[in-house]
C-alpha positions as CSV (number, residue, x, y, z in Angstrom):
1,M,9.1,3.7,15.4
2,T,7.5,0.2,14.5
3,L,3.5,0.5,13.5
4,T,1.1,-2.8,14.5
5,F,-2.0,-3.3,11.9
6,E,-4.2,-5.6,13.1
7,V,-7.0,-6.4,9.8
8,D,-9.1,-8.9,9.8
9,L,-8.2,-11.3,7.2
10,P,-11.6,-13.4,4.6
11,E,-11.7,-17.5,5.9
12,D,-11.4,-18.3,2.0
13,L,-7.7,-15.5,1.9
14,A,-5.6,-18.9,1.5
15,R,-8.0,-19.6,-2.1
16,F,-6.5,-15.9,-2.9
17,R,-4.6,-16.2,-6.3
18,L,-4.1,-13.8,-9.4
19,P,-6.8,-14.3,-12.6
20,E,-5.9,-16.3,-15.3
21,A,-6.2,-14.0,-17.7
22,V,-4.1,-11.5,-15.8
23,A,-1.3,-14.2,-14.4
24,A,-1.3,-15.6,-18.2
25,R,-0.4,-12.0,-19.0
26,L,1.7,-11.4,-16.7
27,Q,3.4,-14.9,-17.3
28,M,4.1,-14.1,-21.5
29,L,5.4,-10.2,-19.7
30,L,8.0,-12.3,-17.5
31,D,8.8,-14.6,-21.0
32,R,9.2,-11.9,-23.1
33,Q,11.3,-10.6,-20.9
34,D,13.0,-13.3,-19.8
35,S,13.8,-13.5,-23.9
36,G,15.8,-10.4,-24.2
37,Q,12.5,-8.6,-25.9
38,P,12.8,-5.1,-24.4
39,L,9.3,-4.2,-23.1
40,S,7.3,-0.9,-23.3
41,A,7.3,1.3,-19.9
42,Q,4.3,1.0,-19.7
43,E,4.9,-2.6,-19.7
44,R,7.5,-2.5,-17.3
45,K,5.2,-0.5,-14.9
46,E,2.0,-3.3,-15.4
47,T,4.5,-6.0,-14.6
48,E,5.5,-4.2,-11.5
49,G,1.8,-3.9,-10.4
50,L,1.2,-7.1,-10.9
51,V,4.3,-9.0,-9.6
52,D,3.3,-6.0,-6.7
53,L,0.0,-7.3,-6.1
54,A,1.2,-11.4,-6.5
55,E,3.6,-10.9,-4.2
56,V,1.2,-9.0,-1.7
57,L,-1.5,-12.1,-2.8
58,T,0.7,-14.6,-1.2
59,L,2.0,-13.2,1.9
60,L,-1.6,-13.0,2.9
61,R,-2.2,-16.3,1.7
62,L,1.3,-17.9,3.9
63,Q,-0.4,-15.4,6.9
64,A,-3.8,-16.9,6.8
65,E,-2.5,-20.7,6.3
66,R,-0.2,-19.9,9.4
67,M,-2.9,-18.7,11.4
68,T,-5.0,-21.8,10.7
69,P,-5.3,-24.7,13.4
């Protein structure tokens, strides 16, 4: 089964990014994790959610760039 969705993308989608404070929080959590410091269960969920959000924004930005003449 294939589902197809049509979404109207805002013209300025190519500049959508995580807000600076959110990106900094994500980077801090990833740096802690990379350095071997364990994250709490809540911090792991937060990190996973922020990574998912960043990936969605990146995919939307790439799609918008592909559609721009």
